[in-house]
LUMMAR-869100 format. One record per residue (C-alpha): x, y, z; residue in one letter. Coordinates in steps of 0.001 Angstrom, whole numbers, plus 500000, padded with zeros to 6 digits. Example, Ala and Ser with C-alpha at 12.3 -4.5 7.8 and 13.67 -1.06 7.14 Angstrom:
% residues 2
+--------+--------+--------+------+
!     xx !     yy !     zz ! rest !
+--------+--------+--------+------+
! 512300 ! 495500 ! 507800 !    a !
! 513670 ! 498940 ! 507140 !    s !
+--------+--------+--------+------+
This chain:
% residues 299
+--------+--------+--------+------+
!     xx !     yy !     zz ! rest !
+--------+--------+--------+------+
! 521973 ! 500028 ! 490262 !    x !
! 518634 ! 501832 ! 490277 !    x !
! 516007 ! 500028 ! 488180 !    x !
! 514708 ! 503192 ! 486452 !    x !
! 512208 ! 501484 ! 484195 !    x !
! 510604 ! 499435 ! 486995 !    x !
! 510345 ! 502366 ! 489392 !    x !
! 509088 ! 504781 ! 486766 !    x !
! 506482 ! 502340 ! 485522 !    x !
! 505359 ! 501414 ! 489035 !    x !
! 504981 ! 505089 ! 489976 !    x !
! 502942 ! 505865 ! 486813 !    x !
! 500678 ! 502876 ! 487445 !    x !
! 500229 ! 503848 ! 491098 !    x !
! 499302 ! 507423 ! 490118 !    x !
! 496842 ! 506211 ! 487477 !    x !
! 495289 ! 503657 ! 489813 !    x !
! 492422 ! 504089 ! 492287 !    x !
! 494552 ! 505258 ! 495198 !    x !
! 493158 ! 508780 ! 495299 !    x !
! 489702 ! 510270 ! 495826 !    x !
! 490596 ! 512925 ! 493246 !    x !
! 492439 ! 511118 ! 490442 !    x !
! 495434 ! 512718 ! 488721 !    x !
! 494914 ! 513858 ! 485134 !    x !
! 496817 ! 512091 ! 482268 !    x !
! 498793 ! 515347 ! 481758 !    x !
! 499917 ! 515451 ! 485382 !    x !
! 500798 ! 511766 ! 485328 !    x !
! 502890 ! 512344 ! 482203 !    x !
! 504721 ! 515409 ! 483611 !    x !
! 505322 ! 513847 ! 487013 !    x !
! 506431 ! 510581 ! 485429 !    x !
! 508982 ! 512426 ! 483250 !    x !
! 510240 ! 514350 ! 486250 !    x !
! 510674 ! 511214 ! 488364 !    x !
! 512579 ! 509500 ! 485579 !    x !
! 514927 ! 512417 ! 485405 !    x !
! 515328 ! 512298 ! 489209 !    x !
! 516193 ! 508598 ! 489076 !    x !
! 518720 ! 509230 ! 486240 !    x !
! 520193 ! 512129 ! 488222 !    x !
! 520445 ! 510023 ! 491371 !    x !
! 522166 ! 507196 ! 489483 !    x !
! 524701 ! 509588 ! 487970 !    x !
! 525420 ! 510851 ! 491503 !    x !
! 526396 ! 507336 ! 492687 !    x !
! 523097 ! 506216 ! 494220 !    x !
! 522815 ! 502428 ! 493705 !    x !
! 519481 ! 501883 ! 495429 !    x !
! 516573 ! 504325 ! 495774 !    x !
! 516585 ! 503877 ! 499556 !    x !
! 519985 ! 505628 ! 499514 !    x !
! 518563 ! 508780 ! 497929 !    x !
! 518679 ! 511242 ! 500837 !    x !
! 517670 ! 514855 ! 501241 !    x !
! 520939 ! 516100 ! 499711 !    x !
! 520120 ! 514377 ! 496405 !    x !
! 516581 ! 515777 ! 496462 !    x !
! 517904 ! 519275 ! 497160 !    x !
! 520434 ! 519165 ! 494326 !    x !
! 517912 ! 517792 ! 491822 !    x !
! 515212 ! 520346 ! 492700 !    x !
! 517450 ! 523392 ! 492765 !    x !
! 520150 ! 522777 ! 490173 !    x !
! 519570 ! 524480 ! 486839 !    x !
! 521540 ! 524607 ! 483589 !    x !
! 525263 ! 525276 ! 483778 !    x !
! 525350 ! 525517 ! 487548 !    x !
! 522561 ! 528102 ! 487811 !    x !
! 519585 ! 527880 ! 490141 !    x !
! 516511 ! 526419 ! 488476 !    x !
! 513456 ! 528717 ! 488099 !    x !
! 510882 ! 528663 ! 490900 !    x !
! 508263 ! 527169 ! 488566 !    x !
! 510592 ! 524298 ! 487730 !    x !
! 511385 ! 523749 ! 491385 !    x !
! 507703 ! 523618 ! 492224 !    x !
! 507012 ! 520896 ! 489654 !    x !
! 510043 ! 518917 ! 490679 !    x !
! 509310 ! 518899 ! 494362 !    x !
! 505668 ! 518148 ! 493869 !    x !
! 506514 ! 515140 ! 491737 !    x !
! 509278 ! 513875 ! 493995 !    x !
! 507169 ! 514233 ! 497170 !    x !
! 504510 ! 512084 ! 495529 !    x !
! 507119 ! 509615 ! 494286 !    x !
! 508443 ! 509119 ! 497837 !    x !
! 504806 ! 508648 ! 499006 !    x !
! 504645 ! 505854 ! 496468 !    x !
! 507982 ! 504370 ! 497702 !    x !
! 506705 ! 504505 ! 501294 !    x !
! 503543 ! 502691 ! 500330 !    x !
! 505717 ! 499930 ! 498775 !    x !
! 507974 ! 499763 ! 501802 !    x !
! 510987 ! 500773 ! 499677 !    x !
! 511934 ! 503712 ! 501925 !    x !
! 511364 ! 504607 ! 505597 !    x !
! 510878 ! 508341 ! 505264 !    x !
! 509789 ! 510787 ! 502601 !    x !
! 513078 ! 512630 ! 502001 !    x !
! 511386 ! 515038 ! 499575 !    x !
! 508861 ! 516065 ! 502220 !    x !
! 511622 ! 516641 ! 504718 !    x !
! 513342 ! 518903 ! 502195 !    x !
! 510078 ! 520746 ! 501560 !    x !
! 509476 ! 521283 ! 505285 !    x !
! 513051 ! 522529 ! 505647 !    x !
! 512447 ! 525046 ! 502825 !    x !
! 509312 ! 526263 ! 504533 !    x !
! 511155 ! 526813 ! 507823 !    x !
! 513834 ! 528846 ! 506016 !    x !
! 511088 ! 531033 ! 504597 !    x !
! 509713 ! 531653 ! 508089 !    x !
! 507196 ! 528812 ! 508217 !    x !
! 506572 ! 526391 ! 511032 !    x !
! 509627 ! 525280 ! 512991 !    x !
! 510381 ! 522080 ! 514777 !    x !
! 510918 ! 518565 ! 513650 !    x !
! 509318 ! 517558 ! 510302 !    x !
! 506080 ! 515687 ! 510944 !    x !
! 506030 ! 511969 ! 510261 !    x !
! 502651 ! 510962 ! 508874 !    x !
! 500980 ! 508035 ! 510623 !    x !
! 499660 ! 505149 ! 508605 !    x !
! 495851 ! 505283 ! 508242 !    x !
! 494219 ! 502390 ! 510112 !    x !
! 490707 ! 501388 ! 511182 !    x !
! 489809 ! 501846 ! 514875 !    x !
! 488355 ! 498919 ! 516766 !    x !
! 484752 ! 500044 ! 516354 !    x !
! 485318 ! 500645 ! 512673 !    x !
! 486734 ! 497141 ! 512236 !    x !
! 483587 ! 495712 ! 513799 !    x !
! 481361 ! 497924 ! 511674 !    x !
! 483130 ! 496992 ! 508428 !    x !
! 483019 ! 493259 ! 509273 !    x !
! 479307 ! 493507 ! 510003 !    x !
! 478595 ! 495345 ! 506764 !    x !
! 480736 ! 492914 ! 504717 !    x !
! 478753 ! 489959 ! 506087 !    x !
! 475315 ! 491477 ! 505835 !    x !
! 474404 ! 490229 ! 502330 !    x !
! 473778 ! 486521 ! 501553 !    x !
! 474450 ! 486864 ! 497818 !    x !
! 477421 ! 485293 ! 496043 !    x !
! 479234 ! 488640 ! 496077 !    x !
! 478294 ! 489248 ! 499696 !    x !
! 479622 ! 485950 ! 500949 !    x !
! 482807 ! 486421 ! 498897 !    x !
! 483326 ! 490007 ! 500149 !    x !
! 482913 ! 488965 ! 503768 !    x !
! 485629 ! 486307 ! 503242 !    x !
! 487820 ! 488833 ! 501461 !    x !
! 487709 ! 491443 ! 504188 !    x !
! 488264 ! 488812 ! 506892 !    x !
! 491217 ! 487363 ! 505096 !    x !
! 493016 ! 490663 ! 504579 !    x !
! 492376 ! 491723 ! 508205 !    x !
! 493762 ! 488366 ! 509381 !    x !
! 496802 ! 488090 ! 506998 !    x !
! 497700 ! 491640 ! 505965 !    x !
! 498299 ! 490512 ! 502365 !    x !
! 498815 ! 492994 ! 499554 !    x !
! 496048 ! 493385 ! 496962 !    x !
! 498154 ! 491575 ! 494270 !    x !
! 498792 ! 488701 ! 496700 !    x !
! 495060 ! 488346 ! 497536 !    x !
! 494112 ! 488218 ! 493877 !    x !
! 496753 ! 485540 ! 493164 !    x !
! 495497 ! 483188 ! 495902 !    x !
! 494275 ! 479698 ! 494853 !    x !
! 491700 ! 477460 ! 496439 !    x !
! 494583 ! 475533 ! 497974 !    x !
! 495802 ! 478694 ! 499610 !    x !
! 492324 ! 479101 ! 501008 !    x !
! 492585 ! 475730 ! 502748 !    x !
! 495958 ! 476820 ! 504202 !    x !
! 494322 ! 480039 ! 505493 !    x !
! 492119 ! 477933 ! 507780 !    x !
! 495266 ! 476480 ! 509426 !    x !
! 496649 ! 479949 ! 510198 !    x !
! 499756 ! 479416 ! 508057 !    x !
! 499809 ! 480753 ! 504535 !    x !
! 502744 ! 480714 ! 502048 !    x !
! 502557 ! 483517 ! 499493 !    x !
! 504774 ! 484885 ! 496717 !    x !
! 505236 ! 488610 ! 497300 !    x !
! 507238 ! 491485 ! 495908 !    x !
! 510451 ! 490533 ! 494170 !    x !
! 509080 ! 486993 ! 493645 !    x !
! 510022 ! 486228 ! 497255 !    x !
! 508099 ! 483503 ! 499127 !    x !
! 507193 ! 484138 ! 502761 !    x !
! 505217 ! 482357 ! 505456 !    x !
! 502445 ! 484376 ! 507058 !    x !
! 501392 ! 483128 ! 510503 !    x !
! 498183 ! 484454 ! 512024 !    x !
! 494951 ! 483610 ! 513854 !    x !
! 492187 ! 482855 ! 511280 !    x !
! 489602 ! 484857 ! 513130 !    x !
! 487211 ! 484871 ! 510144 !    x !
! 487474 ! 481151 ! 509362 !    x !
! 483689 ! 480673 ! 509341 !    x !
! 483344 ! 483314 ! 506571 !    x !
! 485994 ! 481576 ! 504508 !    x !
! 484204 ! 478249 ! 504967 !    x !
! 480980 ! 479813 ! 503767 !    x !
! 482826 ! 481139 ! 500724 !    x !
! 484345 ! 477707 ! 500055 !    x !
! 480889 ! 476226 ! 499853 !    x !
! 479820 ! 478932 ! 497446 !    x !
! 483085 ! 478842 ! 495449 !    x !
! 482669 ! 475118 ! 494677 !    x !
! 479333 ! 475907 ! 493089 !    x !
! 480800 ! 478458 ! 490696 !    x !
! 482175 ! 477132 ! 487398 !    x !
! 485540 ! 478738 ! 486775 !    x !
! 488309 ! 477817 ! 484328 !    x !
! 490912 ! 478413 ! 487004 !    x !
! 491757 ! 477654 ! 490633 !    x !
! 491732 ! 481253 ! 491869 !    x !
! 490209 ! 481560 ! 495343 !    x !
! 488336 ! 484785 ! 494688 !    x !
! 486306 ! 485070 ! 491527 !    x !
! 483385 ! 487077 ! 490186 !    x !
! 479850 ! 485677 ! 489851 !    x !
! 480848 ! 484627 ! 486316 !    x !
! 483943 ! 482743 ! 487491 !    x !
! 486480 ! 485323 ! 486306 !    x !
! 489548 ! 485936 ! 488550 !    x !
! 489197 ! 488972 ! 490771 !    x !
! 491460 ! 491854 ! 489685 !    x !
! 493245 ! 494426 ! 491868 !    x !
! 490926 ! 497083 ! 490513 !    x !
! 487810 ! 495155 ! 491385 !    x !
! 489203 ! 494343 ! 494836 !    x !
! 489805 ! 498068 ! 495439 !    x !
! 486270 ! 498967 ! 494459 !    x !
! 484828 ! 496186 ! 496756 !    x !
! 486661 ! 497566 ! 499774 !    x !
! 486017 ! 501199 ! 498880 !    x !
! 482230 ! 500591 ! 498520 !    x !
! 482078 ! 498686 ! 501794 !    x !
! 483810 ! 501566 ! 503570 !    x !
! 481433 ! 504033 ! 502007 !    x !
! 478387 ! 501968 ! 502995 !    x !
! 479774 ! 501843 ! 506507 !    x !
! 480412 ! 505583 ! 506565 !    x !
! 484134 ! 505183 ! 507228 !    x !
! 486286 ! 507894 ! 505710 !    x !
! 490081 ! 507500 ! 505689 !    x !
! 493035 ! 508902 ! 503684 !    x !
! 493162 ! 505478 ! 501990 !    x !
! 490052 ! 503733 ! 500813 !    x !
! 491265 ! 500414 ! 499387 !    x !
! 492635 ! 497074 ! 500574 !    x !
! 495958 ! 498676 ! 501623 !    x !
! 494001 ! 500315 ! 504496 !    x !
! 493065 ! 496800 ! 505661 !    x !
! 496698 ! 495724 ! 505383 !    x !
! 497780 ! 498606 ! 507649 !    x !
! 495003 ! 497688 ! 510054 !    x !
! 496093 ! 494027 ! 510145 !    x !
! 499624 ! 495048 ! 511162 !    x !
! 498247 ! 497283 ! 513901 !    x !
! 495927 ! 494566 ! 515195 !    x !
! 498864 ! 492121 ! 515473 !    x !
! 501000 ! 494578 ! 517373 !    x !
! 498107 ! 495621 ! 519694 !    x !
! 497550 ! 491950 ! 520462 !    x !
! 501204 ! 491412 ! 521449 !    x !
! 502579 ! 489739 ! 518340 !    x !
! 506345 ! 490280 ! 518178 !    x !
! 507541 ! 493041 ! 515862 !    x !
! 509853 ! 490619 ! 514018 !    x !
! 506920 ! 488318 ! 513269 !    x !
! 504848 ! 491234 ! 511973 !    x !
! 507756 ! 492197 ! 509737 !    x !
! 507958 ! 488677 ! 508345 !    x !
! 504165 ! 488529 ! 507831 !    x !
! 504126 ! 491762 ! 505909 !    x !
! 507215 ! 490998 ! 503862 !    x !
! 509050 ! 494159 ! 504859 !    x !
! 512761 ! 494094 ! 504174 !    x !
! 513436 ! 496664 ! 506891 !    x !
! 512003 ! 496394 ! 510394 !    x !
! 511940 ! 500124 ! 510635 !    x !
! 509089 ! 500166 ! 508144 !    x !
! 507104 ! 497743 ! 510350 !    x !
! 507769 ! 499777 ! 513520 !    x !
! 505664 ! 502627 ! 512129 !    x !
! 502584 ! 500598 ! 512978 !    x !
! 503378 ! 500535 ! 516694 !    x !
! 500867 ! 502223 ! 518979 !    x !
! 498426 ! 503024 ! 516159 !    x !
! 495777 ! 500860 ! 517912 !    x !
! 495453 ! 500805 ! 521689 !    x !
! 494347 ! 497423 ! 523146 !    x !
+--------+--------+--------+------+
């Protein structure tokens, strides 16, 4: 059964977060959120038990069906498809679906109106190129302040492990010790534990942060904290990565820690790590999601 409350809430939080260079207005978030909730209710009433089962036929019926079997007005269709396309973008970012069914429907409509033909384009994941990885790592390690040493360790850890932002913020000092061994157990989405296996290429930066971390008084065992000892939040982590990218002059469709997670997956595959191991490291339930990182970085 579709968890309407969880998906609606997650989508609204994602839209309101710092995932976009041009943030959505509260009014748009409210309208799109309402539309998505109606789409989820509609899908459930049509027999869809899991959102991954919602195909293009469900999207088409929801977008075009009006009252009493009529065709919905063009203005209504425009709002619905805009909201659902963005919702599937959110689902893709969470690994809940493999393809944006709403975008496929939209491309199909454009072809019928005489637009571009051919197969609908599949958008590639944004990743850092090799030279950009080096530039970012250099910039992150340039400052010798508390924040500079912490940020260098942060960037190195995400590039090595591919952890989600929430997983990074939840790490403890004990997890940091495990990082140095190249084997890290984390609790991910759905409260599922997984073992991430990797090469701790940035171990020296983590060791530098350990030395600094032990000097910071903090009422918790969180690995990454602020200068005042407060646990790092997802919002702060996003701003750290975004500012480092800006200082380095790197511009990508994504500007936060998820970009580094994409890059970590691509680095593993480029270095010959088996696809199954990459899937396990990332915590993907479907290997098809992981396969989209293939060939994004040439060795």
